[in-house]
C-alpha positions in Angstrom: 17.6 -1.1 -0.3 19.6 -2.5 3.0 20.2 -0.9 6.3 24.3 -0.9 7.0 25.1 -3.2 9.2 27.2 -0.6 11.0 24.2 1.9 11.5 24.3 2.1 15.4 20.8 1.2 17.1 18.4 4.7 17.7 17.0 4.8 20.6 12.6 4.9 20.1 12.5 9.2 20.8 14.2 9.4 17.4 12.2 7.2 14.9 10.9 9.6 12.2 8.7 6.8 10.5 8.1 3.3 9.8 11.5 3.6 7.3 13.0 4.2 11.3 11.9 1.2 12.5 11.8 -1.4 9.6 15.8 -0.7 9.5 16.1 -1.0 13.6 14.1 -4.8 13.1 16.4 -5.7 10.4 19.6 -4.4 12.5 18.3 -6.3 15.3 15.1 -8.4 15.0 16.1 -10.7 18.2 14.6 -7.4 19.8 11.6 -7.4 18.6 9.8 -10.4 18.3 10.3 -13.8 19.6 13.2 -15.0 17.4 12.8 -13.2 14.9 9.4 -14.1 14.0 7.7 -12.5 11.0 3.8 -12.4 13.1 5.0 -10.1 15.8 6.5 -8.1 12.8 3.5 -7.9 10.9 1.3 -7.6 14.7 4.5 -4.5 15.2 3.1 -2.9 12.4 -0.6 -3.3 12.6 0.1 -1.6 15.6 1.8 1.3 14.6 -1.1 1.9 11.8 -3.1 2.0 14.5 -1.4 4.4 15.9 -1.1 6.5 12.8 -4.4 6.6 12.7 -5.5 6.9 16.2 -3.7 10.3 16.1 -4.0 11.2 13.2 -0.5 10.7 11.8 -1.0 11.9 8.0 2.7 8.6 7.2 2.2 6.6 3.2 1.9 3.3 5.3 1.8 0.4 3.1 1.6 -2.3 5.1 -1.5 -3.2 6.6 -2.6 -7.1 6.0 -4.6 -5.8 3.0 -2.7 -2.9 2.1 -0.6 -2.2 -1.1 2.8 -4.3 -0.5 0.0 -7.2 0.0 -1.5 -7.1 -3.3 1.9 -6.6 -4.3 2.6 -10.1 -3.6 -0.4 -11.5 -4.1 -0.6 -9.8 -8.1 3.4 -11.1 -8.7 4.4 -14.4 -6.9 -0.2 -15.3 -6.9 -0.3 -15.8 -2.7 -3.0 -16.2 -0.6 -3.7 -13.1 1.5 -6.6 -14.3 3.0 -4.4 -14.6 6.3 -1.9 -11.3 5.9 0.8 -10.9 4.2 3.4 -13.1 7.2 1.1 -15.8 6.5 1.9 -16.2 3.3 5.2 -15.5 3.0 6.0 -18.3 6.4 3.8 -20.4 3.6 6.2 -20.1 1.0 10.1 -19.4 2.6 11.5 -22.3 1.3 13.3 -22.8 3.6 14.7 -19.3 4.2 14.6 -17.3 6.9 10.7 -15.9 6.9 12.1 -12.6 8.3 15.3 -12.1 6.1 12.2 -13.4 3.2 10.2 -10.4 4.4 13.0 -8.2 4.1 13.6 -9.5 0.7 11.0 -9.3 -0.4 10.0 -5.4 1.2 13.3 -4.1 -1.0 11.5 -5.9 -4.1 8.6 -4.0 -3.7 10.6 -0.9 -3.2 12.2 -0.8 -5.9 9.8 -2.4 -8.1 7.1 0.4 -7.0 9.7 3.2 -6.2 7.6 3.4 -2.8 8.8 3.8 1.6 6.3 1.9 3.2 
């Protein structure tokens, strides 16, 4: 599932969940990290997961470094997840922009698993 390129950016206080965060990053990646660096995105998501835990928010979250998305990548692609999914995607991007590879793989994961991140 990809974000509608005609979609307007949201203000942070309008975000409802991690999917809104990811949609905004997909829409304007250079606003969220240095040159769209995938490791910056992983760090943002680690912070997001930490905030969910600290504040006791019950939100289904699959994008932690050793979580379901990483396990899906390991099982489907045979990639090592020892340094997290961002490193694995960067190592196997084969010339594709790693951030775009992430969103493509995330869309595949969501289609295969029928889940939101």
